[in-house]
N, C-alpha and C positions, 0 to 999 in steps of 0.2 A: 544565448548560451543555457542548456537545459542542465540541470542535474534530478538523476534518479537515486533515489534512498532503495535502495535495498534490504529490507530486515528479514537476516538468514535465522527460521524457527528450525529448519527441520531438514534441508539438503545444507552437508558444506560448500565452500567456494567453490573445490573440485567438481563440484556440481555443478554450479550452476554461470561458473564462467564458459563452459564451452558453451550452452546454452546464447546466453550473450554472444558468446565471437560466433557464431553460426549464422543466427539473425544481421551482425551488422554485416557480414560478407555475405546474404543475400540480401540485402539492402548500398553494395557494389560500395563499403565502406572498410578501409584499413581500421586494426584496434591495437593500441596501447593497453595495456594489460601492468600492473603495477604493484609492485607488493616490494618491502624493506625486509622482507624474511624471503632467504632465499630456500631454505626447505617448501615455505609456499609454493613461490614461484616452480620446483622443482614434481610438485605434485600437481599443480594446474597445468605444468607442460603432461608429463602423463596422464594427465586426463585427456588431455586434448586429441595424443596421436592415439588414444583407446577410443578416442569416438568411432573411428575406422568406415568402409564400405565409402556408401555417398556419403555421409557427413565425414571425410576427412578434416581435420584440421589442420593445416599446416601452418606453421609459426616457427619463433626464433629467439634466441636473447639477445639484446640488443646493443651485447657487447661482443657481439663475435660478427663473420665475418657476414657480409650480402643484407646484414639487415635491413638495409635501403629497399628491399625487395620483397620482405618479408610480407605479408598478407595479414599476420597479427606479430605482435611483438610483448615478450617479458621482459619487465624490468625492473630497477629499482628505483627508479628515478623518471618523472616527467619525461623528461626530452625520447621524443619521437621522429628519429632517423624514416623512416616508415612514411611520412604525413601523416601518421591517422589525426583524424581529426572527431574520432571519440577515444575518452580514456576509463579503463574500469581499473577502479580503486580496491584491489583485492583485502589489503590486511585492515580495510577500513578506517584509513589513516584517511583523514581531506591535508591534499598539500596545495596552496595557491593558485599553481602555476595547474594546477587541474582546471583553471578559470579561463587558459587561455585554449582550451577543446570547444569544439560547436557542443557534444554531449560527454557529460560527465557520468558513471554510476560508483556512486558509493554502496558493498558492499557491507557490512555491518551485523555484526551478531550484540548477543543480549547485552553482555558485560561492556559496549558500547553502544546499548541504548541513548541514554544521556546525554555522550556526546555529538550524536546523531541529530539528535533533538531542537540543541541548542545550533545546531551548525543549522539545522532546517529554519528556524524562528528567525536567522538571519540572513539565510537566502531571501522568503517570504517577503522579508523587507526593502529588497531590495527589483528594481523593475527591469533591469536586466537582465535575470535573472528566471528560469521558469523550471520550477522545483515539482516533485511528485514522487510521493511515496509509496510501495512497496512492500507486501505481506505476504509467507506465504500461510496456503489455507487452503482443505482439499483437497493435495495434489497438483494446485495450480498459483498462480499470481493472481491475490485481485491488489487494486490501487484502493489505496486508504488515503490517500490525500494527494 
């Protein structure tokens, strides 16, 4: 399993999720985006729809009909009816169920930095988890760990 920690210091989660979603789709993957916050999921949904043009990112809610056919699902839990192997934890909260995915992206802001560091240390001690840390700098992302 691989866990990517993304420290959001410049862009809000609603701008970062579409970037990750586009890359997942380009790699032929399906994606699950998890947030317990319904308003945050609605904001992410609006951002995915507004990509438009060649970057249109079709998606749906996991609770809706035809969820299994959606390439990108938004959900409050880590259940993936679309059989996604990648999960974005958009609300910055780690869920152990995310360990069942091949790759997890934990997006966190300054308020969650210490919790993310503690989680990072725990993962670094596991042989079965490959972890990477990213932060925003100079208009892009750089790997910092």
